[in-house]
N, C-alpha and C positions, 0 to 999 in steps of 0.2 A: 436600694440605690447605691451605686459606687460613688463615693465622694471624690470630686476632682477639683483641686485648687490650682491657682497659677500665680507666678511672679513675673510681671512684665516690665522690667526696667527699661528706661530710655538711655541709650549709650551716648550721653552728652557730657560725661565726666566720670568721676570715681563712683564706686558703690558706697553711697552715703550710709551712715550708721542707722538713720531712720528707715531707709529702704531695707537694710539688713534685718532689722526687727520685723518688718512686714514679711519678708521672705521666711523668717523663722516661724512666725505665727501660721503662715500658710503651710509650711512644711510639717510643723507639729500637728496641725489639725488633720492633714491628710494621713500622716502616720498613725495618729490616734484612732482614726476611723477606718484604717485599713484601705485607704484610697490611694489616689495618685497626686503627685505634686509636679506640675508642669512649668516649664520655663519658656518664655518667648521674649524676643527683643523688639521693643517698639521704637524703630529707627526712622519714623516718618519725618522727623526734623532733620532734613538732609544737610542743612548748613552746619549743624552742631554735632551730628552723630559721627563717631569715628570708630575705626576698627580697634584702635588702642583701648577705647572705653569698653568695647565688647570684651576684649581680652581681660581687662581688670575686673569686670563683672564676674566672668567665669572664675577667675583666680580667687576673688573674694569669697564666692559661694563655696568653692572647693576648700579654701582654708577654714571656713566655718563648718565644713563637713555637712553641708546641706545639699544632698544629692537629689537630682531631678530625674524624672521617670521617662522623659521623651528623649530618644537618641538624636532625633533631628529637631533642633530648636528653630522654630519659625522666625523669620525676619519679617516684620510687619510690612515694610515697604515692598517686599517682593510679592505680597498678596493684594496689592492695590487693585488689580484687575477684578479679583473676587469681591472686594469691597464695593467697587463701582457697580458691579453687576447687581448687588443687593439694592443699591439706590435706583437703578433702572427698573428693577422689579416693583419698587414702590411707585415709580412714575406710571408704569403700566396699570397699576391697580388704582390710580387716582389718589394715592396717599402721599404723593410728593409732587412738586411742581417746579417749573423754571421761574427764576426770579431775575429780572433784567435791570434791577436798580444799579446805577453806577455808584462807585465809592463816594463820589461827591454828593449824590442824592441822599445816600444813607447818612452821611455826615450832617447834611443839612436837616434831615428829619430828627436826628439825635439832638442837635442843637435846639431845635424847636421844642422838643419834648422837655429838655432840660430847662429851657426858659419858662415853660408852663408848669414846672414842678412835677412832671409826669415821669413814670418809670421809662428809662431809655431802652426800649425794645423794638424789634422790627414789627411793623404794624400790619404785615400780611397783604400789602397792596397788590401783589401779583398772585394771590391765591386763586382768584376767579377771573383774572384778565386773560384775554386771548393773546397768545404769543405773537399773533400778527401785529399787535400794537407795539411790539418791542421797538425801541429806538435803534437806529442803525449803528453797527460797530460795537455793540455791547455783547460780550460773551456772558451767558447766564450762569448763575449758580443753581444748584438743585437744593431745594429746601423741603424739609418734612412738613406735611400738612398736619400739624399737631392739633389735637382736640382743643377747642376753645372753651367748652363748657365742662362742668364736672370737676373731679379731682383726680390726682394721682397719689396713691398711698404706697408707702414703702415700709415694710416690716424689717427692721434692722436688728441684728442680734445684740448690738451694743446700745443703740439709741432708742430702741423700741419702735413703736409704730408712729410714723410721721406722715402727715398729709399736706399736700400743696395744691392750691387751686390751679387748674389748668390755665386760667386766664393770666396767671403770673409767668407762664412760660411761653416764649415766642416760637416761631417756626425756625428751628435751627438749620444751619447749612449742612448738607450731607456731602455734596461734591462742590469743590471750588470751581471758579471760572475756567481754570486750566484742566478740569476733569479729574483732579486728584481728590481722593476722599479725605474727609476730616477725621480727627482723632475720635470724635464721638461715634461716628459710624464704624470706623475700623475696629475699635475695641469691642463693640457689640458683636460684629460679625466674627471676629477671632474667638471671643469667648464661646459663641454658639458652636463654631466649627470644631473647637477643641473639647467640647463637651463639658465646659466648666459648670460645676454645680454650686460652688460657693466662691464669692468674690470677697476677699478679706484685704482691705486696703486702708490707707490713711483717710481721716475724715476731711481732708482738704478736697477729696473727690465727692463728698457727700451730695452737694448740689447738682453735680453732673449726673448723678444716678437717676434723678427724676427725668431728665431729658433722655437718658439712655433707655429708661423703662418705656418711654413712649415709642422709641424706635423698635424695641423688642416686640411691643404689642402690635405695631403696624406690620411687622414682618410675620406675625403669627407664631413667634417662638416662645418657649418656656423661659420664664425669668429665673435667673439664679438667685440663691439666697445671698444676702449681703451682711457684712459686718464691717463697720467703719471705725477704725481704732484711732484714738486721740493722738495728736502729734507729741513729740518729745520736746520739752522746753529746756532752757538752760537753768542752772541752779537759782537764778534770780527771777525765774518765771517769765522771762522774755524769750523770743524766738531763738532756737538753738543756732549758734554761730560757731565759727572756728575757734574762737576763744573759749567757748564752753566745751567743745568736744565734737563739733559737727565736721568730722574728718572722714576720710575714706577708710574702709575696713583694713586696707593694707597698712595704713598708718598705725592702727592699733596692733597689728602683727609686728611691725617694726619696733614699736615701743615696748614690746615684750609681754603682751597679753596672750594667754592660751585660748585656743578656740572654744574649749569647753567652758572656760570662765566667761567668755563673751556671750556664749549662748545662754548661760545661766543669768548673767546680768541683764541682757536684753529681754529675756523672758519676764523678769521681775519689773521691767519698765512698762507697766500697763496691764499686768496679769498677776494674780496671786493665788496661792493655795494655803489658806490659813496664814500662819505666821512663818512659814518656811522661807528661809532665805537661800540656803544651799539646796539646789534641786538638780539632781543628775539628769542627763539627757534621757535615760531610760524612764525615770520618774516623770519627766516632763511629757513624754509621749503617752504615758499611762494616764496622766491627770488632765492634760490640756483640753479645754473646752472654750466655747465662745461666750458662755454665760458669765464667766468670771473675768472677762476682759473689762478693765476699768473704763468708766465713761469720762473721767477727767484726765487732763494731760499729765504725763509723767515728767519728772525733772531729772536731768542727767547729773550724776554725782560721781566724780572721779574717785573720791575717797571710798565710796561703796564699791566701785569697780576694783580698786586696788585691794580692798579687803577680800573680796570674792576671789580675785586672782591669786592672792597669797594663799588662800585655802587650797586651791587646785595645784599650786606649785608644791605645796607640802605633800599632796597626795600623788604627785606625778612620779613616774619611774626615774631613778637616778640616771639610767642610761640615756633616756630621752632628753633630759635636761642637759646632761653633759654634751650631747651631740649639738644641741642648739647653742649652748654657751661657747663651744669650740668654734662653731661657725661665726659667731659674733666677734669673738676675739681675733680670729683670723682676718675677718673683714676690716676690723679697726686697725690692726697692725700691718696688714698686707703680707703676713707670713703664716703659712699653714702649720698647724700643730702636728707633731709626730705622734705615733701610737702611744708612746710612754706618757706624753703629756695628756692625751685624751683619757688614758686609763687613770691618771692621777686626778683629773677633774671628776671623773665618775666616783672615785673613792671619797672625794671631798664633798660631794653633793649633800649627804645627810647633815653635815654641819653648816653648809651654806644656805640651803633652801629654806630653812626655818626663819632666816633673817631677811629674806627678800620678798618684795611684793610683785616684781615684774622680772621677766627674763633679762631685761637690760640691766636692772640692779644686780641680778644674779651674776651676770657676766662681769660687771664692774668689780664686784666683791671677790670674784674668783680669779681675777687677772694676775694677782701676785703669785699664785701657784705656778704659773707658766711663764712669768715675765723673765726677760733676759737679765743676767747679772752684769754689773751691779744694779740693784733696784733703785729707782728714784725715791727719795725720801720726802715726805711732806714736812712742812715747817714744824708741826707738832711732834713728828717723829724725831726730827733733829734735836729738838729741845730735850726729848727723853734720853737722847744719847749724849748727855753731857759727860765730862771727864770722869766723874765718880762712877757713873753708870757704866761707862766703857770698861773701867777696871773690873767691876763685878762681872760684866759680860765676858771679858777675856778669861777670867778665872773659871766661869761656868763652862766656857768652851773647852778648857783643859779637862774638866770633869767629864764632859760629854764625849771627848775623844776616847776615853777609856770605858765608856758605857757600852755594855754588851746588849742589854735589853733596851730597845729603843721604842718601846710602847709608850703611850701617853702617860699612864700611871707611873711608869719607871722614871720618865723624864721629870714629871712633877715631883716625885719623891727626891730626886737628885737636887732639884731647885730648892725645895724646902730645906733640905739638909744644909745647903750652902747659906741660905738666908739665916737659918738659926745659928750657924757657926759665926756669921758676921754680925749677928745682932740686928738683922734687917727684916723688913716685911717681905712676904712673898712677892708682892707687886713691885718691889724695888728692883727685882731681877726680871720678873715676868714681863713687865711693861717695856723695858728696853729690848728684851728678847723679841717681843711682838714688833717693835719698830724695825729691828734688824731683819726679821723674817718676812714681813709684809710690806714694809715701807710706809706704814700708817699706824694708827693708834686704835683701830677697831678691826676685829676679825672674829672668826669662830674661836673657841677655846684654844689658847696658843700652844698648849702641850699636844693637843690633837693635831694641830697644824704641823708642829715639829715632827711628830711621828709619821704623818703622811709624806712630808717632804723627804724624810730619810736622813740618816746621819751625815752623809757626804754633802748634801745640799745645805743642810742646816749649818754645818761648820763653815762652809764656803761663804754663806751669807753673813755669818757672824764675823768672819775675817774681813769681808768687804767694808764693814762699818768700823771695825777696830783698827784696821791698817796692818794687821798681822796675819 
């Protein structure tokens, strides 16, 4: 059997981080089993569905590098005729029926059930009634004639085997009064027509599955295998919200997380392989299964995400990081970097990327390399450049003017020589030098910074702060 999974987002907003994890699990399982990962858009909520949301879903999946295998992505609303035909098929077989209850009548029945302490379910009053008895002016809905006796059993890869008595399930609506299909019917028909073999989705859909299983059985179709994965909670164990990290995938991209780091982090939110924390995409494809999906909710943790992202930053190619940083700096300043500045950033990456956790941090720490002169100075940098320090800096500048070898070791040796001659510590010169060259008090090793900037730029920045 060829495994076929699917990811069916609703285009009513951004690609939520929880939905991204669902997409990842479906993608990994299909790739692990040598099968197919299909995408469809469930746009039946016409009031909230937008083309912009569809675009952001595609954009988010592409950024995460989760490629799908169907060129033509079906839009669920366009298939409403096919869904309705399935309902008519059930009507013809006597497995569905017209219900003429008015909304007011249904509300009254629910109120009565509530008052008596009974479960609020449709009582099947029109299951056996003749449509000739229908009240005038009522457009009927089509309901599934669900089994009233026995049980429906679901074998779930995460939850195990779960059984529900059919008496707990009422006759759900297949077609609304205006003839449009409901989600319950549409998803069943789409999964069948797309040949879906495994449905991997959030466990907020779990109760729906029993109803969908009854539709599948009535239509005489083979039921896919299911795996309902627990939701992602906030660090405090409550429902994930924006303050916890319930953001769109594009927000994480903008905050400076790498796609491979996001895949690794999302994988570990609900799935494990021993004690492994850093799991490459290749390893994930090789190892991923449904049996090791955890049954308890995972908790979102920005500190863990930052740690994993920092690992992938250190592993990333300098050219790739420099290109991203150049784009971020150009966006923040409104000025594009020239080729020489881009080359400088790439050379500086080895010293920068070991200190950053995100691309945003990396860009902020790299900004001084390409900043326009004179550099703005932080308050701490100004304090380092007091009168005595400036005198030392001026004298060091005169030494550097004559310096032939401008490598980091040579610059450091020159600085040590001046410090020893003046009876000072190395930091008495190196720290003011850092303030002059970077505008701040933290940076990669300052002699490496000086070597990368080059003699002319170093001397110019030193003159900017000394006034000479």
